[in-house]
N, C-alpha and C positions, 0 to 999 in steps of 0.2 A: 755905525751898526755892525760893519764887517769885523771890527776889532772885538766887539762884544761877543759876536757869534763865534769867532775863532777861539776866544778865551773860554767860552761856555763849552765848546767841543773838547777843548783840552781837559777841563774838569770832568766832562762826561766820560772821556776815555780813562781818566784816573779812577773814577768811581766804578766803572765797568771792570777794571782790573783788580780791584781790592779782593774779590773772592780767591783769586789765584795766589794770593800771599799764603794761603793754607797749604799750597803745593810748593811754591818756590822757596819759601823760608826753610822748611824742613830739609829739603834737598841741599840747599846751600849749607845748612848746618852739618849735614852728613858729609858733604865734600870737605869741609874744614876739618872735621874729626878724622876722616880717613887720610887727609893730607898730612896732618900732624903725625898720625901713626906711621906714615910712609917716610917720615923724617924731615918734612918741610916745616920751617918755622912760620910764625904768624905772618910776617912780611912776605915770605915766598908764597904762602897759600893765597894771600890777597893779590899779589902780583899775577898769580896763575889765573885767578878769576877775572881780573881786570884785562888781561891780555887775551884770553880765550872767550870768556862770557858765553859758554855754551855747555849746559849741564851734561848731556850725554857724551860729548867730546871730551869734557874735562874728566869724567869718570873713566872713560876708555884710556886716555893718555896716562892718567895716574896709575891705573892697573898695570899697563905695559911698562911704565917706568919702574914700578916696583919689581918687575921681573927682569930688569936689566935688558930690555929689548933695545936694539939699535935705534937711534934717534929717527932715522929716515922712516923706519917701520912705524914708529910712534906717530909721526906726523901724517903719514899716508892713512893709517888706521883712524885717527881722529878726524881727518878730512872726509873719509868715507862715511863715517857715522854721521857727519854734519852736512852731507850733500843736500839734505832736504831744504837747507836754507837757500840754496841756489834756486830751487823750485818756488820757494816762497818769494824770493826776490823777483823772479820772472812774473809771478802772479800779481805782485804789487806794482810793477813798472807802469802798466796802463793808467794807474791812479796817482802815482807819485812821481812819475818820470819827468814831469815838467818843473819840479821843485828845483831850487838852486843846488849846485853841486855839494856844497857843505852840508845841506840838510839831508841829501840823499846818502852822503858818506856817514853821517850820524845815524840815519835810519838803518843802514846796512849793519852797522855795529850793534845797534840796539834790538835788532829783530830776534825774537825768540818765539817759541810756539804760541804762547799766550797773546803776545802783541799781534802776531799775524792772524790768529783765529778771530780775535775781536775786530780787527781792522777790516779784514776782507768781507766779513758779514756786514759791517756798517757801510762800506763803500758800495757793495752790491745792492743793498736795500735803499740806499739814498744816493743815487747817481747824480743828483743835482749839486752835490757838494763841490766846492772849488778845491784846487790843489792845496792852497794854504790851509783850508779848513780840514782837509784830509790829513795833512801833515800834523796839524795841531792835535787831532784826535789820536793819531798814531803815537806821537810823543807822550800824550797823556796816558796811554796804556802801558808805557814802559817807565814812567817817572816814579813809580813806586816799586815795581818788580826788580828793576836793576839795582837800586840802592839796597833793597832788602836782601838780595842775593849776596852782595858784597859784605854787608854787616853780618849776615848769617855765616858766611865763610870765616870771618874774623873770630866770631864767637865760637864756632865749631873748632877752629884751630886752637884757641885758648883752652877749651874744655878737653879737647882730644889729647893735648900734651900731658894732662893729668890722669888719663885712663891707662891702666897697665896693658902691656901688649898681650898678656895671657887671656884677655877678654875676647880676643879674636874678632875684632870688629870688621876685618876684611870680608867676613861672611856676609856682612850687610850689603856689600857692593852688588853681588848678583841679585839680591832682593830688590835693591833700588832699581836695577835695570828692568826687572820684571814689572815693577810698579809703573815705570814710565812707558813700557811697550804695551802692556795690557789694554789701556784705553784707546790705543791707536789702531787696534785690529777691528776696523769697522766695515770692511768690504771683503768679498771673496778673494780679491787680488792681494789684499793685506794678509789674509789667512794663508794663502798659498806661498807668498814670499816668506812668511815666518816659518812655515813647516819645511820648505826647501832649505832655508838657511840652517835650521836645526839639524836636519839630516846631513847636510854637507859639513857642518861644524864637527860632528862626531869623529869621522875619519881624519878631518883636517887638523885635529889636535896633534897629529904626529909630525906636522910641518914645523920647521925651526922658526924661531923668532916670532912666534904667534902669527905667522902669515896665514894660518887657517882662519883668523877673523876676517881678513880681507877677502879670501876665497869664498867663505860662507856668505859674506855680505853681498858680493857680486852675484853669486848663484841665486840668492833670494831676490835681489833687485830684478834680475833678468826673468826669473820665473813669474814674479809679480807683474812685470810689464807685459809679458806674453799673455798672461791671464786676462789682463785688462783689455788688451787688443782683441783677444778671442771673444770676450763678452760684448765688446762694442760691435764687432762683426755680426755676432749672433743677434744683437738687438736690431742692427740695421737690416738683417734679412727678415726679421719679423714685421718690421714696419711696413714695407711694401705689400706683404701678404695681407695684413690687416686692412690697408687701404683698398686693396683689390676686392676683398670680401665685402667691405662696406659699399663700394660702388655697385657690386652685383646685387646686394640686397635692396639697394635703392632703385 
């Protein structure tokens, strides 16, 4: 029965992830096109996606490589953009931490925004799931998204090699970032982080080797964190006062 349940959860995760193909595939296609425009061949573009497998970090690294930025700055910038994966991992650890090492290693590689979002909601709403069942569902959520990203990268690289440079597809890159960032601005802390990062990025463009990206990102993260702490303290101060007023009225 456990095997059947585990298998069914895998297929459940796969089905839940299907709508995200409408997002993952076009972005993978776009990365392949831009990689070809940047001078990468099909094999190099695929190797890039296989090695990194992180959309925002791949776009960031590709843009910096096009601008002949030093490799260390490219690596640090891509890591900064992808720091949210560390928070995702910490959030998933209570649910997947008991799994075998090889499964956790595979899960770490396969974690993307979509797999995390689907899995954390499933795990929180169904706390009775066992670790093997949770892992089965998690791998189900990535079993379609990951291959589709790789295939889309290859197709984009093949198509991109035929597109004239005069078309200026590099303009699509900032539009892609805007499309990825927009849906993430869900809380006041997110809004503050975004606004501060934008304001900091404008003068930071004068810094060499695109270091302004790292400076603006750090400024935004610190502002967002402080905003979240301030909101939590404000909520904590309101709670005792409400409790006191309820006791008085009773």
